[in-house]
VOGU-3710 file (C-alpha; in Angstrom, 3 decimals, decimal comma):
1> xxxxxxxxxx> -30,831/30,175/12,607  -28,252/29,489/15,360  -28,198/31,032/18,729  -25,509/33,069/20,412  -24,395/36,558/20,704  -23,482/37,325/17,166  -25,167/40,458/15,692  -26,627/38,223/12,933  -28,431/36,185/15,264  -29,885/39,269/17,247
11> xxxxxxxxxx> -30,954/40,745/13,791  -32,667/37,608/12,644  -34,668/37,705/15,950  -35,506/41,331/15,515  -36,864/40,988/12,070  -38,783/38,042/12,860  -40,470/39,877/15,710  -41,316/42,727/13,425  -42,729/40,475/10,860  -44,792/38,669/13,476
21> xxxxxxxxxx> -46,156/42,335/14,588  -47,286/42,605/10,987  -49,495/39,424/11,435  -47,295/36,712/10,054  -46,781/33,285/11,429  -42,945/33,231/12,022  -40,955/30,452/13,333  -37,086/30,184/13,925  -35,313/26,654/13,844  -32,026/26,373/15,674
31> xxxxxxxxxx> -29,520/23,526/15,469  -28,226/22,721/19,084  -25,208/20,789/18,150  -21,956/22,309/16,623  -21,008/20,840/13,313  -17,795/18,581/13,313  -14,824/20,052/11,852  -11,601/18,643/10,713  -10,112/15,236/10,685  -10,067/12,737/13,562
41> xxxxxxxxxx> -7,317/14,378/15,298  -9,075/17,829/15,185  -12,243/16,174/16,356  -10,435/14,552/19,265  -9,094/18,040/20,510  -12,564/19,347/20,224  -13,900/16,514/22,354  -11,237/16,998/24,949  -12,171/20,865/24,830  -15,863/19,818/25,093
51> xxxxxxxxxx> -16,804/21,526/21,773  -19,437/19,113/21,432  -21,450/21,011/23,659  -24,831/22,519/22,475  -24,361/25,250/20,205  -27,235/27,480/21,680  -26,128/29,098/24,996  -28,641/29,605/27,625  -27,971/33,388/27,254  -28,194/33,704/23,503
61> xxxxxxxxxx> -29,984/36,546/21,799  -32,838/34,165/20,619  -33,768/33,383/24,423  -34,711/36,965/24,759  -37,389/37,107/22,158  -41,014/36,295/21,599  -40,742/34,272/18,409  -41,358/30,369/18,727  -37,808/28,792/18,683  -37,785/25,130/17,616
71> xxxxxxxxxx> -34,556/23,714/18,681  -33,139/20,900/16,561  -30,847/18,276/18,189  -28,253/18,277/15,245  -25,697/20,393/13,638  -27,975/21,387/10,930  -31,701/21,943/10,315  -33,113/19,540/7,553  -36,191/19,831/5,626  -37,813/16,980/7,637
81> xxxxxxxxxx> -37,472/19,416/10,857  -39,730/22,201/9,416  -43,229/22,360/8,319  -44,517/23,532/5,115  -44,445/27,221/4,599  -44,643/30,009/2,027  -41,251/31,175/2,544  -38,002/29,904/4,096  -35,432/32,627/4,981  -31,692/31,887/5,669
91> xxxxxxxxxx> -28,421/33,740/5,928  -25,330/31,786/6,310  -23,838/30,282/3,142  -23,644/26,712/4,543  -27,254/26,789/5,469  -28,127/28,052/2,020  -26,345/24,972/0,289  -28,849/22,611/2,322  -31,929/24,894/1,768  -31,521/25,135/-1,834
101> xxxxxxxxxx> -32,167/21,403/-2,107  -35,125/21,167/0,197  -38,637/20,373/-1,273  -40,512/23,414/-2,600  -43,223/22,661/-0,219  -40,940/23,981/2,547  -41,206/27,512/0,999  -39,631/29,659/-1,650  -36,007/29,918/-0,636  -34,951/33,493/0,067
111> xxxxxxxxxx> -31,287/34,218/0,807  -30,912/37,000/3,546  -27,571/38,351/2,751  -25,970/39,580/5,879  -22,282/39,560/4,761  -20,092/38,645/1,754  -18,984/35,591/3,577  -15,655/34,692/1,893  -14,095/34,381/5,231  -16,391/31,616/6,453
121> xxxxxxxxxx> -15,165/28,841/4,242  -13,896/27,529/0,817  -14,309/30,764/-1,331  -15,232/28,974/-4,413  -18,208/27,199/-2,508  -19,290/30,560/-1,003  -19,335/32,192/-4,352  -21,458/29,475/-5,704  -23,936/30,199/-3,045  -24,080/33,718/-3,813
131> xxxxxxxxxx> -24,336/33,187/-7,566  -27,370/30,929/-7,107  -30,390/32,154/-8,770  -33,469/33,145/-6,436  -34,598/36,090/-4,628  -32,251/37,878/-2,344  -32,357/40,270/0,502  -29,449/42,315/1,723  -28,982/44,517/4,666  -26,551/47,177/3,319
141> xxxxxxxxxx> -25,994/49,186/0,239  -22,624/47,541/-0,108  -24,001/44,117/-0,220  -26,560/45,099/-2,830  -23,544/46,246/-5,037  -21,655/43,233/-4,364  -24,629/40,843/-5,405  -25,176/43,026/-8,506  -21,569/43,404/-9,675  -19,903/40,159/-8,608
151> xxxxxxxxxx> -22,906/37,771/-9,174  -25,245/39,466/-11,609  -28,138/39,776/-9,390  -29,817/43,092/-10,354  -32,978/42,735/-8,291  -31,697/42,409/-4,671  -33,900/44,209/-2,076  -32,306/46,467/0,475  -33,693/45,608/3,944  -31,614/47,387/6,456
161> xxxxxxxxxx> -31,316/46,244/9,982  -33,142/48,453/12,600  -32,264/49,756/15,960  -33,804/48,147/19,025  -35,035/51,408/20,535  -36,073/50,148/23,720  -32,518/49,228/24,602  -30,479/51,727/22,562  -31,388/55,395/23,112  -29,796/58,484/24,807
171> xxxxxxxxxx> -30,947/62,038/25,616  -28,851/64,982/24,250  -25,495/64,892/26,197  -22,138/66,519/26,554  -18,770/65,417/25,851  -16,834/63,752/28,786  -13,823/65,316/30,130  -11,333/63,411/29,841  -12,999/62,085/26,671  -13,808/58,338/26,170
181> xxxxxxxxxx> -13,438/56,257/22,785  -14,641/52,664/22,445  -14,979/49,605/20,197  -16,079/46,127/19,902  -13,665/43,459/20,313  -14,184/40,622/18,120  -11,761/37,598/17,642  -12,207/37,285/14,037  -9,233/39,292/12,209  -11,672/41,157/9,973
191> xxxxxxxxxx> -13,265/42,799/13,008  -10,022/44,847/13,027  -9,800/45,210/16,994  -6,068/45,123/16,745  -6,268/48,270/14,380  -8,656/50,042/16,760  -6,212/49,341/19,747  -3,189/50,461/17,844  -5,052/53,733/16,832  -6,064/54,429/20,426
201> xxxxxxxxxx> -2,487/53,868/21,407  -1,451/56,370/18,649  -4,106/58,895/19,827  -2,817/58,465/23,424  0,554/60,091/22,228  -1,082/63,307/21,670  -3,859/63,061/24,289  -2,586/60,897/27,082  -5,661/61,247/29,260  -7,981/59,652/26,511
211> xxxxxxxxxx> -9,849/56,769/28,004  -10,585/53,637/25,991  -13,393/51,100/26,638  -14,248/47,815/24,854  -16,459/44,935/25,220  -16,750/41,336/23,540  -18,013/37,870/23,879  -14,560/36,585/24,308  -11,919/37,733/26,607  -9,473/40,215/25,592
221> xxxxxxxxxx> -6,238/38,413/23,918  -2,619/38,573/25,057  -1,436/39,164/21,518  -3,220/42,632/21,229  -1,415/45,210/23,237  -3,854/47,207/25,233  -4,060/50,976/25,102  -3,539/52,929/28,459  -6,370/53,837/30,483  -8,240/50,719/29,114
231> xxxxxxxxxx> -11,311/48,952/30,438  -12,637/45,978/28,948  -15,991/44,181/29,806  -16,168/40,387/29,008  -19,854/39,586/28,091  -21,505/42,403/29,711  -25,211/42,047/30,458  -27,194/43,478/27,588  -28,612/46,295/29,599  -25,143/47,246/30,350
241> xxxxxxxxxx> -24,185/47,672/26,521  -26,265/50,828/26,101  -24,530/52,299/29,099  -21,147/51,635/27,618  -22,251/53,347/24,410  -23,815/56,355/26,379  -20,615/56,704/28,206  -18,410/57,135/24,909  -17,496/60,224/23,079  -16,573/58,407/20,000
251> xxxxxxxxxx> -17,272/54,978/18,805  -14,874/53,113/16,346  -15,977/50,535/13,744  -12,601/49,129/12,529  -13,645/46,398/10,558  -11,810/45,249/7,260  -15,275/44,143/5,893  -18,500/44,304/7,451  -22,102/43,632/6,322  -23,496/46,477/8,332
261> xxxxxxxxxx> -21,984/46,394/11,824  -24,726/46,462/14,464  -22,636/47,775/17,277  -21,774/50,963/15,237  -25,464/51,516/14,662  -26,457/50,940/18,140  -23,565/53,411/19,403  -25,015/56,050/16,861  -28,455/55,724/18,381  -26,881/56,432/21,916
271> xxxxxxxxxx> -25,599/59,593/20,311  -21,908/58,557/19,653  -19,993/60,294/16,793  -18,438/57,516/14,731  -15,112/56,687/13,104  -15,793/53,988/10,681  -13,782/52,223/7,927  -14,510/51,924/4,402  -15,285/48,356/4,919  -19,024/48,167/3,364
281> xxxxxxxxxx> -22,047/48,396/5,529  -20,843/50,750/8,223  -20,843/53,516/5,227  -24,602/53,555/5,366  -24,693/55,222/8,778  -21,047/56,542/9,224  -20,933/59,794/7,193  -17,715/61,679/6,690  -17,979/65,220/8,096  -21,552/64,529/9,524
291> xxxxxxxxxx> -21,394/62,502/12,347  -17,678/61,593/12,309  -15,271/60,396/9,972  -14,691/57,458/7,314  -11,151/56,224/7,102  -9,195/53,620/5,001  -9,215/49,996/6,175  -6,378/49,148/8,281  -4,957/52,651/8,630  -4,429/53,065/12,494
301> xxxxxxxxxx> -2,755/56,391/12,115  -5,630/57,935/10,044  -8,015/56,278/12,433  -6,199/58,096/15,358  -6,341/61,473/13,563  -9,915/60,882/13,185  -10,625/60,015/16,675  -8,477/62,995/17,982  -10,567/65,140/15,720  -13,833/64,062/17,038
311> xxxxxxxxxx> -12,823/63,996/20,900  -11,059/67,357/20,508  -13,947/69,148/18,868  -15,451/72,057/20,735  -18,859/71,599/22,502  -20,998/72,928/19,697  -19,127/70,787/16,949  -19,175/67,560/18,944  -22,777/68,024/19,867  -23,620/68,613/16,105
321> xxxxxxxxxx> -21,956/65,069/15,329  -23,547/63,448/18,245  -27,241/64,756/17,209  -26,297/63,761/13,635  -25,589/60,299/14,714  -28,961/59,970/16,623  -30,820/61,287/13,434  -29,204/58,794/11,172  -29,877/56,034/13,439  -33,615/56,918/13,603
331> xxxxxxxxxx> -33,771/56,084/9,707  -33,025/52,307/10,651  -36,281/50,915/12,036  -37,387/47,384/12,283  -41,049/47,911/11,498  -40,155/49,969/8,470  -37,802/47,150/7,301  -40,433/44,608/7,870  -42,773/46,360/5,561  -39,967/46,372/2,819
341> xxxxxxxxxx> -39,385/42,538/3,554  -42,920/41,753/3,346  -43,400/43,351/-0,078  -40,219/41,455/-1,281  -41,503/38,093/-0,032  -44,958/38,646/-1,530  -43,142/39,110/-5,051  -41,085/35,994/-4,302  -44,156/33,752/-3,961  -45,909/35,650/-6,734
351> x> -48,500/37,271/-4,603
//
């Protein structure tokens, strides 16, 4: 694992803690240096930017957990860094390339598929990783289908992410006046923040009073025009994030592709009706006509119409969507997922 504020990092920690609660000896290994990218000129630019700084920030998700964290002073964790084990789990495709070649004494390699990571490197190399035989875990129904339909793996185990209920919860609530819509800003193009911002601007043509909130681990970029009545919070404290969700009447998940999308699920747990795209994972918790709407990827106008429908709903219909989000989110539970994962790992080791 790597530390940081990414949803995958947080999810790795939370499932590890759930497995530890079941009595397992779980350890996480974190590289503390960023890998070198590009040629000599690119490396010089990186050095001038001090990109050789540790990859694990002091306020990353792993620093908040109870699982032992072993930090490795290198860009990668190698077999010599870890003890013998029954199972070794990994998620990112580049890590998989290395772990596939580890001695079997380091544990049965189990690929924990958190996204179809074609955006993360040479697509041919990435596809070879996913085509590799061996046990696989996937965090959404979409990823289970991708592993089956594109790579021929018909025995992938679905292990949904859960919700950190100590952080993300809300009492039944009423809609704001004027209403508030929110979304996460991620700098990756596939996160769809530009589409969400455009949809909010379009919605404000009909409802000028609509307020818009967003947060992210990177500053808001100049190249994406801001909606009116816009508030952005850069790296809010973790305790503040649930307050942001609880202050929204609709949460947008605008991704073009998404393994699951933790912010949308967390917002649902905080009783936000949702507008999600047909991007894969979010369709497991965003249900058309139940807790909001599902729209086509990249269609800002359809997204705007969906947002307006949610925030313009009368009190009873909005409350029905809000309650439905909370009920759906209750089905995503870390301890229940750990039980399913435990069974899958026992099968992997032949026990």
